N, C-alpha and C positions, 0 to 999 in steps of 0.2 A: 217543092221541086228540088231534086238533087243538083248540087252545083256541078259544073263540068270539071274535067281534069285540069284545064287551064285556070279556071277560077280558084280551085282548091290550091293548086301550086302557087298561085299569085298571092294567096292570103298568108302564106307561111314566111316568117322572117328567114333570110338566108345568111344573116350576120350572126355573130355571137350574141348571147343575151346576158348582159350584166347591167341590171337596172334599166333594161331596154336594149334595142339592137345597137351593137357597136362593131366596128371593123376589127378584124384580126390584125395583130401586129405584123407589119410587112404586107398586108393585103392579099395574102395567098388564099386560094380556094381549092376545093376538090370536088369531083363529080359524084353525084348520086345516081345510080342506074336503076332502070326498070328490069327486074329479073325475067319478065315475060318476053322481052325483046332485046335487052342489052342496051337500049337507048338511054341517053342521058336525060334525067328528069330535071336536075337543077345543079347549079354550082353553089357550094356552101362554104362559108368561111373556114379556113384551115388554121385553127388556133395554135399559138406557140406557148412555150412555158411561161413567157411573160404575161400572156393573157390569163393563164391559170392563176398566177399570183394576183392579177387585177381582180379576178373573181373572189379570191380569198380575202383580199383587202375589203371588198364590198360586203362579204359575208361576216367578217369580223366586226366591221363598223355597224352592221345591222343587228348583231347577235343580242346585245343587251336589251335593246328596245323591243325586239321580237319576243324574247323570253319574258319580258315584263308585261307584254300585252295580255290582258285577261284571257283565260282559257276559252271563255264563251265567245269572245271576239275572234280568236284564232279559228274556233270551230265554225263560226258563221262564214268566214272567208273560204274555208275548205268546202263547206256546203254550197257556196256560190260557185266554186269551180266545178263541183259535181254537176250542178244545174247547167252550166255553160257547156260542159262536155256532152251532156245528154241532149241539149238543144242542137248541137252541131255534130251529132253522132254520125250522120251520113258522110259529112266531110272528113271526119277522122277515119272512118272505115275506108273510104276511097283512097285517102292519103297512104294508109298502111298497106293497102293492096298494091298501090303503085310502087312503093319503095321496098316492100318486103316480098310481095308476090302472092300471099295467101288469098284464097277465094273470098269474095265479098261477104258471104255468110259468116266465115270465120272471123273476118275483121269486125263485123257488127257484134259478134259475141265478145270479142276482146274489148270493144268500146264499153259494152255494158259491164263487163268484169272489171276493167281498169277504172272506170268511173266510180264503182262501188267502194274502192279504197278511200276515196275522198269523202264519201258519205259516211262510211264506217268510222274513220278516224276523226271526222268532224264531231262525232258523238263521243268518241273516246277522249277528246281533248279535255273535257270537263270531268273526267273520271280518273284522273291521276291521283292515286291515293298514297298517303303515308300512314303512320300510326303513332299513337301516344299511349304510354303505359308507365306505371310505377315500377321502378327497379325492384326486382325480387329481394334485394338486400335491404330495401327500405331507405337507402341513402340518397335517393333522388328520383328524377323522372327521365324517361327515355323518349325522345322525339325522333322519328324517322321521317325524313323529308326527301322528296324526289325533285330533281332539278334537271334541266336539259343538259346533255353532255357538251354541247357547243357546236361549232361549225362542222359540217359533215361533207364527205365526198362520196358520191354514188357513181359507180361505173356500171352501165347497163348494157345488155346484149341486144342483138338485132331481131331475135325471133318473136318477141312480143314488144314492139316499139313503144306502146302506151303503158301496158300493165306492169312491165318490169320497172318503169319509172314511178308510177303512181303508188305502188305498194312500198316504195322507199320514201318518196316525197311526202305522202300522206301522214305516216306516223312521225316523221321528223318534224314537219311543220306543226303538227298537233302537240308535240312535246315541247315546242318552243325552240327548236334548233333551226339554224340557217343551213342551206344545202347548195352544193355545187354538183351538177350532173354532167358527166361525160358520157354521152350516148355512143353507141356503136357507129362507126363511120359509114356502114352500109345503110343505116336507117336513122339519120339525124332529124329528119323533117318533122316527124310526129312530136318529138320532144320540144322542138322549137315552137311549134304551134301551141303546145300545152303551156309553155312559159308565157307566151303572149296572153293566153286566156287567164292565167293566174294573175297577171298584172291587171287585166280588165276587171277581175273580181275583187281587187283592192289589196292584193298582197304587196307589202312595202318593197321598195327597191332594195336590192341586195340580199333579200331573204332567199331567193331562188335564182341561181345563175345556170346557164347551159353553155358549155364550152364544147364546140365541135372540133374534131381534129382527126387526121389520119395517124398521128403519132401518139398513141396512147401512153406508152412508157415515158417518153420524153416530157409529155404534158403533165403527167401526174407526179413525177418524181419530186419536183420542187414543193408540191403540196404535202406529200408524205414526209418531207424533210422539215416542214414548217411547224413549229410548236403550236401555232394557232389552230391548226386542224386537230380535231379531237375524235373523229369517227370515220371509218372507212366501211362502206358496204358495197359488195360486189356480187354480180351474178354472171357466171360464165364458166369456162372450163376449169377443171381441177388443176391443170398445169399452171395456168395463169394465176389462179387463186393461191396456190402455194407460193408463187413468186411474190405476190402482193403481201401476203402475211409476213414473209421474210423482210420485205422492204419496210413494212409498217412497224416492225418490232423495235427499231431504234427509238421511235417516238412513243412506244407503248400505247398505240392507238386502240380504241375499242374497234373491233372488227366483226362484221357479219359476212359469212361466205355461203352463197347458194351456188353450188358447183355441179359437176357433171352427174349424170345418172345412168343406170343400166337396168331399168325397171323390169322385173319379172311379172308375167301375167300367168297365173297358175289356175288351171281348170281341173277340178276333181271330177271323179266319175259319177257323182250324184248331182252335178250341177245342172241347171236348166240351160241346155246347150244353146237354144235360140237366144236367151238373155245374154249368155256369155259371148256369142258372136256379135250381138248388138253392142255390148260393152267393148269388145275388141276393136270394132270399127271406130269407136270414139277414142279409146286409149291409144291406138296406133296411128290413126289418120287425122286426129285433131291437129290443126296447124300444119298439116302435111307431114306429120311425124317430126317436125322440127321443134321439139319441146323437150325439156329435161324430164318432164313427167310422162313422156310417151312410152308405151310398152315397148321394150327392146327385145325381150326373149319370151316366147310362148312355151310354157311347160304344161303339157296336157297329159292327163292320166291315160294309159295305154288303151283302156277299154272304150274310150270316147274320142281318141285322137283323130281317127279318120272321119268320124261324123262332124267333129268340130272343123276340121280342115276343109271338107267339102262345102259346108255351109258358109264358112268364112270366104272362100274363093267365090262362091255364088253371090254373096252379098257385095263383094268388090265388083264383080262383073255387072251387077244390076244397079249399083248405086254410085259408083265412082266415075266421074267425067273429068279427064285431064285437059287442062287448057289455061288460057290467061285468066287471072283472078278477076278481071273486070267483066268477063263474059258471064251473063246471068245463069247459064247452064253449068258452069264450072263448079266442081266440088273439090278438086285437087289442083292447086296452082303449081307454079315452078318452085324449085329450090332457090335459095337466096342468091347464090352466085356460082360461078364455074367451079371454084374450088370445092364447094359442098357437093356439087354434082359429081365431080371426080371421086370424092371420098366415098359417096354412096355406091357408085359404080364399082370401085375397087373392092369394097367389102363384099358385094354380091359376087363379083368375079372370083374372089378368093374362095368363097364358100362353094361355088359351082365347081371350080377346079379341084377342090378337095373331095367332091363327090355329092354335093347337095343337089336336090331336084327342084326345078322351078315349076311351081303350080300355076302361077299367073304372073305377068309382068316380066321383070328381070333384065330389061334393056332400055336404055334411054332412046327416045324416038329420033333424036337429032334435030337439025334445023335451028332456027333462031330461038333464043331463050334457054333457060336451064331447067328443063323438065325431066322428071323421072316418074315412071308409072308405079301405082300400088303393086307391091310384089309380095308373094308368099313363097317361102322356101321350106322344104322338108328334107328328111334323110341327111341331116347336117352332122358332120363329124365333130367331135368335141374340140378338135384343134382349130376349127374355123375361127377366124378373127371376129366374125360378126356376133359370136356368142360372148365375146370378151369386151368388145369396144362399142361405144355408143354410136349407133348408125346415124341418128339425126336425119332421118328420111323415112319415106313410106314403105319400109321393108319389114316383113314379119317372118322371122325364123321360128319354126315350130319343131319342138323335140318332145319325145314321149318319156314318161316316167311310170314306175310301177307302184311303189308304196308312198304313203304320206311322208314318211321320213326322207325318202329319196327326193320327193318333190320339194320339200322344204330345204334340203341341203343344196339342191340345184339352184333354187331361188337365191340362196344366200352366198353362192359361190361367185362372188364379185367383190372388188374393193369398194364399190359404190353402195350407197344406202339411202337414196332419196325417197322413192315410193315403190310400193308393191301392190299388185292387184290379185285378188283371189275370188274364185267362183265356186260356191258349194251351197247346198241346201241345209247342211248340218250345222246347227248353231255351235255345238261343242267343237267341231272341227274348225269352224271359222275363227272362234276365239283362240283356240290353241295355236293355230297356224299364224294368226295375226300377231299374237304375242311372241312367237318364235322368229318372225321375220326381222332381219336386221336392216330396218329402214325407218326413217322418221315419220313416214305416212303410209297408211294402208287403206286401200279401197276394197270393201267387201261387197261383192255383187254390184259393182258400179264401175264404169270406165272413166269417169271424170270426178275428181275429188276437190279441185281447187275451189276455195270459198274465202272471201275476204274476212269472214267471221271466224275462220279456223287458222291455227298456227301452221305455216308452211315452212318446211326445212328438212334437212337430212342429217344423217350420221355418217361415220366412216369418211371416205374420200368425197362424199357429197356435201361436206361442209358443216357449218354450225351457225347457230342463231336462228331466229324465227321471224317470219314476216306474216302479218295478218293476225287476226284474233286479238284477244286482250294481251297476248304476249308480244305482239308486234311493236307496241309503243315503248315497252320496257327496254328495247334495244337502243333507244335514244334518250334514256334517262339514267342519271347517276344517283346513287343513294347516299344521303348525308345523315349522319347520326349526330344529334344535338343532345348533350347531357345537361340537365338542369337540376338544381336543388329543389 
């Protein structure tokens, strides 16, 4: 039987987590709101810079012992966390829906996806490899050894409250690193519950701390200035990512940046249009469009653009139900907050003012909560902001192209390069276009590509570093060369 909202909220620590729940310095709190109603869900500890240093003290004290813990033991703890998340999947799903707004089916999918990072990296912990060889000169031997980089700081966003943490925490702990997590102030509850489960699974005190705060810059600055911190990993906007890279430069920190996206969804004239529409529904409306992997621009070859548009609009009308995420009939929940609602509304209004046509949606319904309907725009002029900026909402702008070269050029016409989607039945075209796309990931005839066993990350202004796959753990390992006679 699924726990009630009151029971789920009561099970979550509201304090900072540093070896267990602790009060913030000064005792301040901030409110976490339900996006569907605007109501306050909980008051959570508002950490201060001094609290961040306390967490780094704990991480530094635990680092040597955790690094020395046998890889198999570290893996077993991660596996135990995976099992606990899975056992309490409905609680996590409800909690994420309450604090972030997404529909419950979306939250359940995230629980499955997020938990898998602990299972995947529980297995990778015992597969950290070095190498041994004779020097070609014959003068000695070369040993290459991998070691944990040391204490890490993870700054996570609000759109995937569980998965954006687990895909950083999983590889860090598997590699033997301690970690401090600063979750987004809009969605701190899921990460606090995860920290509690990690402790229940046997994770030693100090190995994982969670510091909640409204003041991200002030909180993290003393950590970035402290030589004990050795790694920074961030998921969020490119603007903030650039600032963090600059601030981390003085300490020469290892950094991983998973930043903004502006994903093209390219449909060629030989594509299976029904399959392309199905993929578009997933790529655009997954997580309500509030995902860095969400399709942001739809480039459709002119011969099939009207067929694709009509079927896409029909699918939205038939399948999308806007409402509170906790409603069992809801497939599209509210946006995370009023600011995001205003951003989406402004981008649509800018496009319409410039001459775009609204095929469905296009206007917030008003009333309580921060709702915006699934929207399709056509006849969009090139100057419209929505073709340049990441909308981060359920809005699909569709533009036509003629030749393959034109479609590829339009897809690459952005500073971002996280993910691209293409639909075609031609294998040669698929490979040629996939290789020509300037993005770290490409989905061919599929609208969802995220997989814990695959390397996730982008190029250009979408950042650097990879999360997931065999590459994910390398971000938390340093390479040591040992010369022997």
